[in-house]
C-alpha angles and dihedrals in degrees: 000000000000122000090248092051092046091051092048091049092049090048092055092043093051092044091052092046091049091054092049090051090048089054091053092047093051090055091048091051091054089052093048090051090051091245129137104269111245143184120208121203141156117273108257110208146080092283090065099038115107131187115227106212092195098053092027092225138113122250142166122272128222099274114121135182134202125223116203128201094215095056120096092218093048106033101089095045089046091054092045092053093050092045093051090045089056091050092050092049090052091050090052092045093056095034093237131136127222134193122241087253092051091053091050092055092043089056097039107100137118117263107244115265092011138083091229124110122216086232130007100180133031090239087070095055090042091056091047089055089052089051089054090052088058094044097045100030089228126116121245087250089060087050087057095250117129134187126221120288112257116162147059134222136186133177145103094302131125119197139175115227123177090339096311123114111223127189111204090203094060107051103101127235096329099055121204115324107232110230125219093245116051098158097108098042112122119211109220097172131008116181110172142109095215146340126248115203118193129186095220126071091204091061090047089053090053092051092044094050089049088050089234091160092056097043094046097034094235142118121253120204134174146170129189105264120316113036116258122231091245091056093045091052093045091051090049092051091051089049097046103033099037101025092233119163112239118216122191121214113191143148118286092250137097092263095053089049090048090056088056090049092052092049094048104037104016128249128284092232092051099035088131089063098050094112090060098037115027119094108196091184095060117119132201114237098178174142093289131169087250088059089055088060098036094050097036096242099149091105087065094057119143113200115248115250124223087256090053091052092049091051091048091053092048092052093048088061097046108119091232092055101031096089098030105111094195095054094040087055090053092049091051093047092052091047089052091048090049085206146082135217131215124227090243090066085083088068087074085074091055135308093264097033091110094055100034102041119359101055099032092051096045092047093046091052090043091232098171137144110225 
Protein backbone atom coordinates (compact mmCIF):
# COMPACT_ATOMS: atom_id res chain seq x y z
CA UNK A 1 0.00 0.00 0.00
CA UNK A 2 1.32 3.44 -0.94
CA UNK A 3 2.18 6.04 1.72
CA UNK A 4 -0.77 8.18 0.57
CA UNK A 5 -3.21 5.27 0.84
CA UNK A 6 -1.83 4.27 4.21
CA UNK A 7 -2.21 7.83 5.49
CA UNK A 8 -5.78 8.04 4.17
CA UNK A 9 -6.66 4.72 5.80
CA UNK A 10 -5.16 5.79 9.12
CA UNK A 11 -7.04 9.07 8.89
CA UNK A 12 -10.38 7.30 8.46
CA UNK A 13 -9.56 4.77 11.18
CA UNK A 14 -8.59 7.47 13.67
CA UNK A 15 -11.61 9.56 12.72
CA UNK A 16 -13.97 6.62 13.25
CA UNK A 17 -12.27 5.72 16.51
CA UNK A 18 -12.50 9.35 17.68
CA UNK A 19 -16.25 9.40 17.03
CA UNK A 20 -16.78 6.16 18.94
CA UNK A 21 -14.81 7.54 21.89
CA UNK A 22 -16.87 10.74 21.73
CA UNK A 23 -20.05 8.66 21.94
CA UNK A 24 -18.80 6.92 25.08
CA UNK A 25 -17.70 10.20 26.63
CA UNK A 26 -21.11 11.81 26.01
CA UNK A 27 -22.81 8.94 27.87
CA UNK A 28 -20.34 9.26 30.76
CA UNK A 29 -21.01 13.01 30.99
CA UNK A 30 -24.75 12.38 31.29
CA UNK A 31 -24.09 9.92 34.12
CA UNK A 32 -21.75 12.32 35.92
CA UNK A 33 -24.39 15.05 35.70
CA UNK A 34 -26.99 12.70 37.15
CA UNK A 35 -28.95 12.78 33.89
CA UNK A 36 -30.60 9.93 32.02
CA UNK A 37 -27.90 8.71 29.56
CA UNK A 38 -28.97 9.32 25.97
CA UNK A 39 -27.93 8.75 22.37
CA UNK A 40 -29.07 11.12 19.64
CA UNK A 41 -29.24 9.99 16.03
CA UNK A 42 -30.98 10.82 12.76
CA UNK A 43 -34.34 9.19 12.12
CA UNK A 44 -33.83 6.38 9.64
CA UNK A 45 -36.99 5.81 7.62
CA UNK A 46 -39.09 6.98 4.69
CA UNK A 47 -40.49 9.92 6.71
CA UNK A 48 -36.99 11.42 6.92
CA UNK A 49 -35.73 10.55 3.41
CA UNK A 50 -35.45 13.46 1.00
CA UNK A 51 -34.67 13.55 -2.72
CA UNK A 52 -32.08 16.14 -3.72
CA UNK A 53 -33.04 17.24 -7.24
CA UNK A 54 -29.67 18.91 -7.78
CA UNK A 55 -27.48 15.92 -6.91
CA UNK A 56 -30.20 13.43 -7.97
CA UNK A 57 -29.62 11.31 -4.89
CA UNK A 58 -31.51 10.36 -1.75
CA UNK A 59 -30.43 11.61 1.65
CA UNK A 60 -31.61 11.95 5.23
CA UNK A 61 -33.55 14.97 6.40
CA UNK A 62 -33.13 16.89 9.64
CA UNK A 63 -35.35 14.76 11.89
CA UNK A 64 -33.53 13.31 14.90
CA UNK A 65 -34.51 11.05 17.77
CA UNK A 66 -33.12 10.41 21.22
CA UNK A 67 -32.69 7.02 22.82
CA UNK A 68 -32.58 6.93 26.64
CA UNK A 69 -31.10 4.22 28.84
CA UNK A 70 -33.74 4.62 31.56
CA UNK A 71 -36.67 4.03 29.24
CA UNK A 72 -38.23 0.59 28.97
CA UNK A 73 -38.81 1.03 25.22
CA UNK A 74 -35.25 2.25 24.57
CA UNK A 75 -33.04 0.44 27.09
CA UNK A 76 -32.16 -2.68 25.10
CA UNK A 77 -31.41 -0.83 21.85
CA UNK A 78 -29.36 1.69 23.84
CA UNK A 79 -27.31 -1.12 25.35
CA UNK A 80 -26.89 -2.84 21.98
CA UNK A 81 -25.58 0.34 20.36
CA UNK A 82 -23.03 0.92 23.14
CA UNK A 83 -21.96 -2.75 23.09
CA UNK A 84 -21.42 -2.75 19.31
CA UNK A 85 -19.60 0.59 19.55
CA UNK A 86 -17.18 -1.00 22.04
CA UNK A 87 -16.62 -3.95 19.70
CA UNK A 88 -15.92 -1.65 16.75
CA UNK A 89 -13.47 0.41 18.81
CA UNK A 90 -11.61 -2.77 19.76
CA UNK A 91 -11.43 -3.79 16.08
CA UNK A 92 -9.96 -0.41 15.20
CA UNK A 93 -7.54 -0.55 18.14
CA UNK A 94 -6.08 -3.88 17.01
CA UNK A 95 -6.47 -3.13 13.27
CA UNK A 96 -8.58 -6.24 12.64
CA UNK A 97 -11.74 -6.73 10.60
CA UNK A 98 -14.80 -8.78 11.55
CA UNK A 99 -17.81 -10.01 9.60
CA UNK A 100 -21.34 -9.01 10.50
CA UNK A 101 -21.78 -12.55 11.83
CA UNK A 102 -18.61 -12.27 13.94
CA UNK A 103 -19.89 -9.06 15.54
CA UNK A 104 -23.20 -10.75 16.35
CA UNK A 105 -21.44 -13.56 18.25
CA UNK A 106 -19.07 -11.12 19.95
CA UNK A 107 -22.09 -9.23 21.29
CA UNK A 108 -24.27 -12.23 22.09
CA UNK A 109 -24.00 -12.85 25.83
CA UNK A 110 -26.34 -12.86 28.79
CA UNK A 111 -26.49 -9.71 30.91
CA UNK A 112 -25.23 -10.62 34.44
CA UNK A 113 -27.95 -11.51 36.96
CA UNK A 114 -30.62 -11.66 34.23
CA UNK A 115 -31.92 -14.09 31.62
CA UNK A 116 -31.71 -11.43 28.92
CA UNK A 117 -29.16 -11.49 26.10
CA UNK A 118 -27.60 -8.32 24.73
CA UNK A 119 -28.67 -9.57 21.28
CA UNK A 120 -30.77 -12.55 20.32
CA UNK A 121 -30.73 -12.25 16.51
CA UNK A 122 -28.18 -10.90 14.04
CA UNK A 123 -30.70 -8.35 12.79
CA UNK A 124 -30.30 -6.60 16.17
CA UNK A 125 -26.52 -6.22 15.92
CA UNK A 126 -26.82 -5.27 12.21
CA UNK A 127 -29.22 -2.45 13.10
CA UNK A 128 -26.92 -1.27 15.88
CA UNK A 129 -24.10 -1.02 13.32
CA UNK A 130 -26.35 1.07 11.07
CA UNK A 131 -27.09 3.29 14.08
CA UNK A 132 -23.35 3.78 14.54
CA UNK A 133 -23.00 4.80 10.90
CA UNK A 134 -25.50 7.57 11.58
CA UNK A 135 -23.91 8.59 14.88
CA UNK A 136 -20.28 8.59 13.69
CA UNK A 137 -20.82 9.49 10.03
CA UNK A 138 -18.52 6.61 9.09
CA UNK A 139 -19.53 3.50 7.12
CA UNK A 140 -19.44 0.08 8.74
CA UNK A 141 -16.44 -0.70 6.50
CA UNK A 142 -14.61 2.23 8.12
CA UNK A 143 -15.61 0.74 11.48
CA UNK A 144 -13.79 -2.46 10.36
CA UNK A 145 -16.98 -4.50 9.92
CA UNK A 146 -17.44 -6.34 6.61
CA UNK A 147 -20.27 -8.29 5.02
CA UNK A 148 -19.94 -11.53 3.05
CA UNK A 149 -18.42 -11.47 -0.43
CA UNK A 150 -21.09 -11.74 -3.11
CA UNK A 151 -20.08 -10.71 -6.58
CA UNK A 152 -17.73 -11.24 -9.51
CA UNK A 153 -15.88 -8.93 -11.87
CA UNK A 154 -13.72 -9.30 -14.99
CA UNK A 155 -12.02 -6.85 -17.33
CA UNK A 156 -8.72 -5.28 -18.31
CA UNK A 157 -8.06 -3.88 -14.86
CA UNK A 158 -5.09 -4.31 -12.53
CA UNK A 159 -5.48 -3.47 -8.86
CA UNK A 160 -3.47 -3.65 -5.68
CA UNK A 161 -5.31 -5.12 -2.71
CA UNK A 162 -3.67 -5.72 0.67
CA UNK A 163 -0.24 -5.70 -0.99
CA UNK A 164 -1.20 -8.15 -3.75
CA UNK A 165 -1.34 -7.20 -7.43
CA UNK A 166 -4.46 -8.65 -9.07
CA UNK A 167 -5.29 -8.69 -12.80
CA UNK A 168 -9.05 -8.97 -13.36
CA UNK A 169 -8.44 -10.38 -16.85
CA UNK A 170 -6.51 -13.41 -15.62
CA UNK A 171 -8.61 -15.07 -12.93
CA UNK A 172 -10.20 -17.97 -14.77
CA UNK A 173 -13.90 -18.72 -15.03
CA UNK A 174 -14.80 -17.25 -11.63
CA UNK A 175 -13.33 -13.77 -12.05
CA UNK A 176 -12.34 -11.66 -9.06
CA UNK A 177 -14.55 -12.04 -6.00
CA UNK A 178 -15.60 -8.53 -4.95
CA UNK A 179 -14.98 -8.02 -1.22
CA UNK A 180 -17.27 -6.16 1.16
CA UNK A 181 -14.68 -3.44 1.76
CA UNK A 182 -13.15 -1.85 -1.35
CA UNK A 183 -12.02 1.42 0.23
CA UNK A 184 -8.30 0.64 0.19
CA UNK A 185 -8.07 -0.95 -3.26
CA UNK A 186 -5.63 0.90 -5.52
CA UNK A 187 -6.30 0.95 -9.27
CA UNK A 188 -2.99 0.49 -11.11
CA UNK A 189 -4.46 0.12 -14.62
CA UNK A 190 -8.01 0.56 -15.91
CA UNK A 191 -8.54 -0.10 -19.60
CA UNK A 192 -12.26 0.00 -20.40
CA UNK A 193 -14.89 2.08 -22.19
CA UNK A 194 -17.69 1.30 -19.73
CA UNK A 195 -18.94 -1.06 -17.01
CA UNK A 196 -21.94 -3.37 -17.29
CA UNK A 197 -23.46 -4.41 -13.97
CA UNK A 198 -25.97 -7.28 -13.98
CA UNK A 199 -28.07 -8.62 -11.15
CA UNK A 200 -27.65 -12.27 -12.10
CA UNK A 201 -24.46 -14.30 -11.75
CA UNK A 202 -25.64 -16.69 -14.49
CA UNK A 203 -25.77 -13.82 -17.00
CA UNK A 204 -22.31 -12.67 -15.90
CA UNK A 205 -21.01 -16.21 -16.51
CA UNK A 206 -22.43 -16.16 -20.03
CA UNK A 207 -20.75 -12.83 -20.84
CA UNK A 208 -17.52 -13.97 -19.22
CA UNK A 209 -17.39 -17.25 -21.11
CA UNK A 210 -18.02 -15.32 -24.34
CA UNK A 211 -15.17 -12.94 -23.37
CA UNK A 212 -17.55 -10.01 -23.82
CA UNK A 213 -15.32 -7.80 -21.68
CA UNK A 214 -12.31 -8.44 -23.96
CA UNK A 215 -14.18 -8.08 -27.26
CA UNK A 216 -16.02 -4.92 -26.19
CA UNK A 217 -13.24 -3.46 -24.01
CA UNK A 218 -15.41 -3.13 -20.91
CA UNK A 219 -15.77 -4.39 -17.34
CA UNK A 220 -18.48 -6.87 -16.38
CA UNK A 221 -19.68 -7.09 -12.79
CA UNK A 222 -22.47 -8.96 -11.02
CA UNK A 223 -23.94 -9.94 -7.70
CA UNK A 224 -26.70 -12.40 -6.96
CA UNK A 225 -29.86 -10.33 -6.69
CA UNK A 226 -29.79 -7.05 -4.74
CA UNK A 227 -26.51 -5.18 -5.12
CA UNK A 228 -24.08 -5.43 -2.21
CA UNK A 229 -22.54 -2.36 -0.62
CA UNK A 230 -19.06 -3.42 -1.75
CA UNK A 231 -20.21 -3.60 -5.37
CA UNK A 232 -22.07 -0.29 -5.16
CA UNK A 233 -18.98 1.40 -3.76
CA UNK A 234 -16.70 -0.23 -6.37
CA UNK A 235 -19.01 0.90 -9.17
CA UNK A 236 -19.07 4.41 -7.75
CA UNK A 237 -15.29 4.52 -7.59
CA UNK A 238 -14.99 3.40 -11.22
CA UNK A 239 -17.52 6.07 -12.18
CA UNK A 240 -15.98 8.91 -10.18
CA UNK A 241 -12.28 8.15 -10.31
CA UNK A 242 -12.10 6.80 -13.86
CA UNK A 243 -15.12 8.49 -15.47
CA UNK A 244 -16.51 5.18 -16.74
CA UNK A 245 -20.18 5.00 -17.79
CA UNK A 246 -22.12 2.42 -15.73
CA UNK A 247 -24.86 0.43 -17.51
CA UNK A 248 -27.33 -1.75 -15.62
CA UNK A 249 -28.65 -5.01 -17.09
CA UNK A 250 -31.56 -6.45 -15.11
CA UNK A 251 -34.78 -8.44 -15.48
CA UNK A 252 -37.79 -6.74 -16.99
CA UNK A 253 -39.63 -6.67 -13.68
CA UNK A 254 -40.19 -4.18 -10.82
CA UNK A 255 -37.37 -5.72 -8.79
CA UNK A 256 -34.80 -5.43 -11.58
CA UNK A 257 -35.83 -1.82 -12.07
CA UNK A 258 -35.58 -1.24 -8.33
CA UNK A 259 -31.97 -2.43 -8.40
CA UNK A 260 -31.27 0.26 -11.00
CA UNK A 261 -33.04 2.84 -8.82
CA UNK A 262 -30.91 1.93 -5.80
CA UNK A 263 -27.68 2.18 -7.79
CA UNK A 264 -28.60 5.53 -9.33
CA UNK A 265 -30.36 7.38 -6.51
CA UNK A 266 -29.44 5.42 -3.38
CA UNK A 267 -31.69 3.28 -1.21
CA UNK A 268 -34.24 4.42 1.33
CA UNK A 269 -32.74 2.18 4.02
CA UNK A 270 -29.22 3.51 3.38
CA UNK A 271 -30.06 7.11 2.55
CA UNK A 272 -27.36 8.19 5.02
CA UNK A 273 -24.76 6.48 2.80
CA UNK A 274 -25.82 8.04 -0.51
CA UNK A 275 -22.63 10.10 -0.88
CA UNK A 276 -20.53 6.93 -0.84
CA UNK A 277 -22.92 4.70 -2.79
CA UNK A 278 -25.21 6.49 -5.24
CA UNK A 279 -24.16 6.88 -8.89
CA UNK A 280 -26.37 9.56 -10.52
CA UNK A 281 -24.75 8.96 -13.93
CA UNK A 282 -25.79 5.29 -14.15
CA UNK A 283 -28.02 4.28 -17.08
CA UNK A 284 -30.37 1.35 -17.65
CA UNK A 285 -29.58 -0.70 -20.75
CA UNK A 286 -32.29 -3.35 -20.34
CA UNK A 287 -34.35 -5.35 -20.35
CA UNK A 288 -37.09 -2.84 -21.21
CA UNK A 289 -40.68 -3.36 -22.26
CA UNK A 290 -39.66 -2.14 -25.72
CA UNK A 291 -37.15 -5.00 -25.86
CA UNK A 292 -40.00 -7.41 -25.16
CA UNK A 293 -41.70 -6.20 -28.33
CA UNK A 294 -38.60 -5.67 -30.47
CA UNK A 295 -37.15 -9.10 -29.72
CA UNK A 296 -40.49 -10.95 -29.64
CA UNK A 297 -40.25 -12.09 -26.02
CA UNK A 298 -43.97 -12.11 -25.18
CA UNK A 299 -44.09 -15.88 -25.31
CA UNK A 300 -41.74 -15.89 -22.30
CA UNK A 301 -44.07 -13.77 -20.13
CA UNK A 302 -44.33 -14.57 -16.43
CA UNK A 303 -47.50 -13.23 -14.82
CA UNK A 304 -46.98 -10.40 -12.33
CA UNK A 305 -47.64 -11.37 -8.72
CA UNK A 306 -49.54 -9.17 -6.28
CA UNK A 307 -46.18 -8.28 -4.72
CA UNK A 308 -44.84 -7.26 -8.15
CA UNK A 309 -47.84 -5.01 -8.74
CA UNK A 310 -47.42 -3.34 -5.34
CA UNK A 311 -43.76 -2.66 -6.01
CA UNK A 312 -44.59 -1.28 -9.47
CA UNK A 313 -47.15 1.12 -7.99
CA UNK A 314 -44.66 2.26 -5.31
CA UNK A 315 -42.00 3.01 -7.91
CA UNK A 316 -44.42 4.95 -10.10
CA UNK A 317 -44.94 7.35 -7.18
CA UNK A 318 -41.27 7.77 -6.26
CA UNK A 319 -40.38 11.47 -6.64
CA UNK A 320 -37.38 10.63 -8.83
CA UNK A 321 -39.57 8.65 -11.27
CA UNK A 322 -42.83 10.56 -10.98
CA UNK A 323 -42.06 13.12 -13.72
CA UNK A 324 -39.81 10.94 -15.85
CA UNK A 325 -41.78 10.29 -19.04
CA UNK A 326 -39.55 7.43 -20.17
CA UNK A 327 -39.88 5.46 -16.96
CA UNK A 328 -43.58 6.22 -16.56
CA UNK A 329 -44.06 4.78 -20.04
CA UNK A 330 -42.22 1.61 -18.99
CA UNK A 331 -44.35 1.29 -15.84
CA UNK A 332 -47.55 1.63 -17.89
CA UNK A 333 -46.39 -0.89 -20.50
CA UNK A 334 -45.60 -3.47 -17.85
CA UNK A 335 -48.92 -2.85 -16.16
CA UNK A 336 -50.67 -3.34 -19.51
CA UNK A 337 -48.66 -6.52 -20.14
CA UNK A 338 -49.56 -7.81 -16.68
CA UNK A 339 -46.33 -9.75 -16.98
CA UNK A 340 -42.55 -9.65 -16.61
CA UNK A 341 -39.62 -11.18 -18.51
CA UNK A 342 -36.26 -12.48 -17.27
CA UNK A 343 -32.92 -11.62 -18.89
CA UNK A 344 -32.38 -15.27 -19.76
CA UNK A 345 -35.38 -15.12 -22.13
CA UNK A 346 -32.87 -13.68 -24.64
CA UNK A 347 -31.23 -17.12 -24.72
CA UNK A 348 -34.19 -18.30 -26.79
CA UNK A 349 -32.57 -16.34 -29.64
CA UNK A 350 -29.32 -18.23 -29.22
CA UNK A 351 -27.02 -19.01 -26.32
CA UNK A 352 -24.72 -16.06 -27.10
CA UNK A 353 -27.38 -13.70 -28.50
CA UNK A 354 -27.04 -11.40 -25.47
CA UNK A 355 -23.28 -10.94 -25.91
CA UNK A 356 -23.07 -10.99 -29.71
CA UNK A 357 -26.13 -8.97 -30.70
CA UNK A 358 -28.37 -7.58 -27.94
CA UNK A 359 -25.83 -5.68 -25.81
CA UNK A 360 -23.44 -4.54 -28.58
CA UNK A 361 -26.31 -3.15 -30.68
CA UNK A 362 -28.10 -1.40 -27.81
CA UNK A 363 -24.89 0.18 -26.55
CA UNK A 364 -23.85 1.26 -30.06
CA UNK A 365 -27.26 2.92 -30.57
CA UNK A 366 -27.08 4.40 -27.04
CA UNK A 367 -30.51 3.00 -26.20
CA UNK A 368 -30.54 3.73 -22.50
CA UNK A 369 -33.05 4.82 -19.91
CA UNK A 370 -31.55 7.53 -17.72
